[in-house]
N, C-alpha and C positions, 0 to 999 in steps of 0.2 A: 504494500500500500504506500503510495507516494504522499508527500506533504501537499496540501491544497494551496494554491496561489493566495497571496495576501488579500486580493479583492474578493475571493470566494469566502475567506474567513470573515471579512467585514460583513458580507451579505448574510452569512449564516447566523451571525449574532446581532444583526441589525434590530430585530424585534426585541431581543433581550435588553439591548441598550436603551431602546425606547421605553420599555416598561420600567427599567431601573430609574431612568431620569424622571418618569412620571411619579414614581413612588417618592423619590427625593424631593421633587417639587411639592408634593402633597405634605410631606413631613416639615417642610420649611414654612408652610402656609399657616394662616390664622386658624383654619378649621382644625388642623391637627393639634395646634397649641391649646385648643379649648377642650380636648378630649382627656379623659382619665387614662391611667395606665391600662386598665382592663379594656377600655374602648379602643385604645391604640392597638392592643394585641389582636382584637377582633378585626379591626380594619386592615391590619397588615397580614393576617393569616391567609386569606384568599389571594391577596395580591402577591404575597411571597411565594405561595404555592405555584401560581401562574408564572411567576418569574423563573422559578426553577424548571418548570415544564418547558419554557421557551429555551432555557440554557441546554436542557437535555435534547430538545429538538435540533438546536444548532449543532451540537456534537454529532448527531446522526446525519445531518446534512453534510458536514465535513467528511464523514466516513464515506458517504455515497459518492461525493465528488472525487475522493482520492482512490476509490476502488479501481484497480487495474483489471482490464480484460485478460483472461487466461487463454493460453493457446489451446488447451484441451482439458475437459472435465469428464471423468469416467465414473459411472455409478458402481455400486457394489457388485452388480452382475456383469461388469466388464463392458457395459454399453456406453459408448462415447456420446456426449451431447454435442451436436454439430453446429448449433446456433447459439449465439449469445445476444441477449437483448437487455439494455439498460432501462432504468426507470420503472421496474416492477415494484409496486408499493404495497405494503401491508400495514395495517394499523396495530398499535400496541397500547393497551390500557395500562398505565403505570400508576404508582402511588401519588404522582404529581398531576396526572391527567392523561389524556390521550395524545399520542404522538404518531408520526408516520415514519416508516423505515423504507427507504428506497435502496434497491440493490440490483445487481445484474442477475438475470435468470439464464441458466444454461438449459437449452431445450432440445428435444428430439420428438418427432411426431409419435403420438400415442403413448408417450411416457411422461411421468410427472417432472416438473422443472426441478433443477438443483440450484441452490443458492449458497455458495461457499461463504458469502459475507454473513449469513445468518449464524454460522458456527462461531464467527469472531465475536458476535454479540451473545452467543448461546441463547438464542430466542426460544421461548416455549412454543409448542405446537398450537396452543390455544391463544385467544386474543389477549388474555390477561397475563401480565408480567409475572416473573418469579418473585418480585417484590410484593405484589398483591397476594400471590400464593403463600408466601411466608407469613404475611400478616393474617391472612384467613386461617392458616393453620394454628397460629397462636391464639387468636380470638375464638375459633371454633372449639378448641380444646379447653378454653377457659370457662365458657358459658354456652348458652343455647345459640343455635344458628341465628335466631332473630336478634339476639343481643350482639352477635358477631357482625351482622349487617349494620347495626347502628354504630358499633365501635369503629368499623372501617370507614363509614361515612364521616364520623366525627374526626378521625385522625387524618383522613386523606381528601375528603370532599367527594370521593368516588361512591356512586350508588350502585351496589351490586345486589342481585337478587339472592334470596335464601338458597335456592338450588345452586346458584353459581358459587356461593361460599362453600357449600357442602362439597361440590365437585373439586374446588381448589384444595380443600383440606384433604380429600381422598388422594389427590395427585401428590400432595406434599408428603404423604405417609408411604409412598410406593416403595422406598428403599430402606425401610427401618431394619428388616431382617438382614439384608446384605450389609448394612452399616455395622451391626453388632457382630456379624460373622467375621468381618475383617479385623476385629479386635481380639480374636482368639489367640493370635500369636504374640500379643504384647505381654509385658512382664507383670501387669496387674497394678492395682491401686496400692499406694504406700500403706503399709501396716506394720505392726510390731510382730516379731517372729512368734511370740507366744499367743497372739490373738487367735480366737476361734473363727472358723468359717461357718456361718449359720445359713442354712437354706430352709425355706418354708413355702407352702402352697396353700391355696384356698380357692373356693368358688363363690361367685356372686351372680344372681340372676338379673337379666336385663329384659325389660318388656320389649318384645319384638313384634313387627308386623307379621301377619299370618304366613306369608311366603318365606320368612326368614327363620321359622321355627324348625327344630329337628323333627324328623318324621314322626316319632312317637308322640311328641308334644303336639304337633299339628293335628294328628289324628284325634287325640283327646280333646283338643279345642273344637274340632269340627263336629264331634259327636256329642258334646256336652249339651245338656238341656236344662234350662233354668226352671226351678219349681215355682217361683213367684215372678211376676212381671215388673214389680217396682223395686225389689231389693234382692240381694244375694242371700241364699240359705247357707247353713253351715256346710263347709267343705267346697262350696262353689267359688270359682275364681273369676274376677272381672277381666284379668289379662293373663296372657300366657308368656312365660319367660324362657329365655335360652341362657344356659349357664356360661358365664365367662370364667375362664381359668386364669388365676393370677399366681405369680411366683416372685419370691424375693430372695436376695442374697445380701448378707451384711457381715461386717467384722465386729467382734466384741472382745474386749479384754476380760478374761475370766475373773469372777469375784466369788470366792467361797462363802457359803451361807449355811444357816441351819434352819430346820423347820420353824423355829421360833421367829426367824426373820420373815418368813412367809406368812405365818399366822401370828401376827404380833400380839404379845401379851405384856402389858406394862410391868407386871410383877416379875416376869422372866427376863424382860429386856428393859431395865430401868434407864439405860443410856440410849435407847432408840434402836432401830433396826438397821442392818446393813443393806444398802440399796443394791439391786441386781445389776448384771452387766448392761452396759449402755450400747445400743446399736450405733454403728458408725459406717460411713461409706455405703449406705443403702442403695441397692440397684433393683428396679422393678421391671417386670414384664407382664403382659396380659394379652389374652386373645379370646374372642368369642367365636372364632372359626376353628382354631386348632384344639386338639384334645389335651388331656392332662399329661400324657406321655411326651408330647411335643413341647409343651410349655416347660415341663420339668427338665427336658433335655437342654433347653436354652438356659435354665437356671444353673444346671451343673456345668455348662460351658463357661458361664460367667464365674462360677466358683473356681473352676480349674484355671481360668485366666488369672485369678488372684493367688492361687496356690498350685502352680503347674507340677511341682515335684511331690505334692501331697505330704508336705512336711508338718502341716498344722493339724489341729484337731477339728474334725467336721461334725457338726451337730445338725440334725434334721428335726424341725418342730412341726407337728401335725395336730389336727383336732380329733384324730381317731379314725378318719376316713381310711378304710382298709385298702381301697384302690390306690390312694395317694401313697400309702406306706409301701405297697407292692411296687409301685413305679419307682419310688425313691431307692428301694433296695436294688432294683434291677439296674438303675443308673449307676449306683455305687459299685455294684459287682462288675459292670461293663468297664468301668474306668479304674478299677483296682483301688477304690477308696474305702477306708474304714469309716462307716457312717454310724453315728450314735443317734438313734431316733428316740425322741421324747414326746410323749403326748402332753398337750397343753393342760396345765393344772387348772386353769379357769374352767375348761370343759368338765373336768372331774368335779369341780365344785358345783357346776350346774346340775350334774346328774345326782349329786348328793342332796341338793335341795329338792329335786324331783322326788327322791326317795323319802325325804322328810315328811311330805304331805300325805304319805301313806300311814304315818304314825301319829302325827300331831295336828292339832287344829291351827288354822291360819292365825298368826299373831301370837302363838304360844311361845314365851321366852325360852322354854325348854328345847324348842326346835333348834334354836341357834347354837345352844351349848352342845346338842347332839351332833350337829353338822361339824362343829369345831373338833370334836373328839374323833369322828370318823375321818375327817380330812387330815388330822395330825397322824392318824394311823397310816393313811396312804403315803404321806410324806416320809414316814419312817420305813417305807418299803414293804408294808403289809397289805397290799391291795387285795390279794386273794382272801386274806383273813377278814378284812372289812366286808368283802362281798359275802362271805359266809355268815357273818354276824347279821347283815341286813336280811338275808334270806330266812335265817332262823327266826329273827324277830317277827317277820311277816307271817311265818307259819305258826308260831306260838300265839300270835294275836288272832289267829283264825280269820285272816282277811280274805274277802272274796277276790276273785280274779281282777275285777275292775279296780278295786280299792288298792290292791298291791301292785298295780301295773308300774307305777313309778319306782317302787322298791326293786322289782325284778329287772327293770331296764337298767338301773344303776348297777346292780350286782353283775349283770351280764356284761356291761361296759367295762367294769373293773376287771373281771375275769378274762375277757377277750384281749384286753390290752395290757395285761400284767407285765409282760416282758418289756413294754415300752414305758412303764411307770417306775423306773428305777431312779426315783428322786434322791435317795441317799447318795448315790454316785454322782448324779448331776449337780447337787448342791455342793458336795465336797470338791468336785472338779471346777466349780465356778461357772457352770453352763446356765443359760437362760432356760426357764421352764414354762414360759408363756408365749403365746402366738400373737402378742399385741401388735408387732410390726406388720405382719401380713394382714391382720384384721384392719389396721389403720390404712393399709394400702387399698383394701376393698372399699373402705369408705371414701378415700380420696379419689381413686381411679374410677370407680363405678358409681357409687351412690351420689356423690356430690355433683356429678355431671350427667350420668346416664339416667338417673332417677328423677330428673326434672319433671314436675307434674305435667301429665298429658303427653310425654315423649313416647313415641313408638318408633323403634329403630329398624332400619334395613341392615342386612348383614355387613355389607361393604362399609357403610357409613359408621356403624358401631365399631368395627374393627379399626378403622382409620383413627377415630377419636381416642380409642384406648391406647393405640400405639403412640399417638402424639402426646397424650397426657403422661404416659410412662417416660417418654423422651425428656419432657420438660421436668418431670419429677427427678429424673436421674441427673439433670444438669447437662444433658448432652445435645440439646436442641441446636445450638449454634454450630457446633462441630458437625452434627448430622446434616444440617442444611448445606454446608459446603460440600459434603460428600454427595448429597442429593443432586446438587448442581453439576458436579463432575459426572455423575451417572447420566443425568439428562443430556449432557453434551455427547457422551458416548452413544446413548440410546437414540437420540433424535437426529444428531448431525453426523458423527463419525461413521455410524453404521450405513449411511447412504452412499459413501464413496468407496472407490476401489481400495482394498487393503485397509480400510478404516482410517485412511489418511485424508485430511481435508486439504485440497490443493491450494497453494499460495503462489503469489507472483514471485518470480525469480529475483 
């Protein structure tokens, strides 16, 4: 590309200079002098945006004037474009306003035109710029699509439709999996040698449009019949959900504790309790398309990125979901990792409280004392003993099946998960025993955005927003978007030319 003659440069920025002079004249005048600071901001906002748009347009004009005609341009199939025509114009909606891009088109009958200059600008295929795409991705992942439309209009003056914002957000999320795949070979995040590597997973339902439900859920929704016309009966559902799978990896410095630190008793702990391990370097992933095995594979990839030699202690935190436990064990075996799986103690407490109401009336102070005693037994490694106590208590009380349901559910939970309830070892070694991090991720990634009142999601849109929220939560969005732009250049431009090489003037 050659340098444009001086007179061309003058013409390219003539409108910009005119606008700048007009703004300066306004600011020198009595009208501007009478305005408050806020009124000055508002007056300059639109004028300033239009000035920058003119400057951008001027630069594009310079590029068009300096573009040299190439002797030959060959496409990816080896077909040469025999004709070159200048002045082919396309519009581009940017964060400053709409501009026009003029460039040389290389043509051949019956084939699409090639525009090498487009690659120099890395133009998107659609009308909206990558700047607008980036802004749409940020705003759509932050709040509703309607709110995103308003935020973009406020920030840029550009009026996009709700569907356009959704499409731009989906496009922005195209390369998330590839982005994280390229990070596998890195050395990982800084951490102390003795830090734990903690992995965890959970699921959270998202209200979907009928066509986005899994087959079994879709069938249940289609065959459901309401008993009443004005309200739902017990067991009936207003909406059908598809489960999003979430995974988290974080580092934590071990902190040894005792059961008394978990179930604090002022008499036993007069000087207060020892706080548990603190999560640091949290990394999240989520998908409403992929299954648990795929999401956990990504989680273990990230964990290995942090500890490629498997020199640190790995802990897996679960809520008792047997499928998650099986998948975690399979991933650990596949990678040769010794994984210590611990069932979340908060879930144990929930089951103990369910059992309580088989024996005590609501509000009975004795119920709390009984739960404390049973929970302390579990923390001391006696889960199966506690399960037996609960079953015998229900039997001796002569409880009917319906009344003892909570007690039996708790006893079964404790018995089934006894091997993953080794809290004495976990507390002694300083491991976390609660899944608060992944549960917080469920609230942040799913509930706070996907559960907006009235929202009904399509599969592609829901997946894109989950990926974008995870990116932003991980602090990776800026780095990712640079990667995304590089992939766009390869996908849209380099792939169209012979050998993937964009031709340039000699």
